[in-house]
N, C-alpha and C positions, 0 to 999 in steps of 0.2 A: 676326371672332370670336376669333382668336388673340390680337390686341392687347388685347381686352376681358378675356380670361382672365389675361393678364399684369398688367393694371392692378389686378385684384382682390388680387394678392399682392405686387406690386412697384410702386415709384414709377418710372414710365417717361415719357419724352417722345417725341413723334412730330413729324415734319415734315422739313424739309430738313437734311441732315447738313452742318454747316459745320466742326465740330471734334469730335475723338474721341481720347481718351487723350492729350491734350496736343498733338495734331497738327491743323493746319488743312487743310481740303479745299476745293478750288475746282473746279467743273465748268466747262470751257471747250469750245468747238467742237472743238478739236484733241485733247482728252483731259482727264484729271484731274490737277490739281496738288496735291501733298501736301507740306507744309512744317512746320517747327517754329519759326516766327518768334517767337511769343509766348514760348515756352520759352527761346529764345536771348536775347531781350531781357531776360528775368528774370535769366538767368545773368550777362549783361553788367552789369546794374545791381547785382547781388549782389556782384560783385567790383570795383565802383566803376570800371568801365572805360568807362562811357558817354561820357566826354569824351576817351578815348584816341584817338591818331592811328592810322590803319590802317597796318600793315606787312605784309610778305610772310610773316614768321614770328612766332610768339608772343613769343619771347625772342631779341633780337639779342645774340649772344655777344660781339660786339666792344665792348659797353658794360659788360661786367663782370657779367652775370647769373650766377646760380648754378643748379645743377641742381635744388635743392630748392624754390626759390621764385622768383616773379616779383615783385619789390618786397618789402616787409616784411610784407605782410598777405595775400598770395595764394599758397596752396599750388599748385604747378605741376601736380601730378597731377590735382587736382580741377578746375582750370581746363581742362586738356586734355581731360578726360572730358566 
């Protein structure tokens, strides 16, 4: 009855919850897993880092990086956020 009343005024969906507010949810026997894999992949693609090699830190200071940017097109604060 509650869901029917909501449907009269709002566009709602019902069913299994797999994603909510940009987070993915997975029910397992040992608990619930919540992650932001899709969001993270979009950020990586946005900053053209999909082909980057993994490193322990975002910016290796020994190769001459600056505090303001990583490369010429990536603002460091935005990437870190």
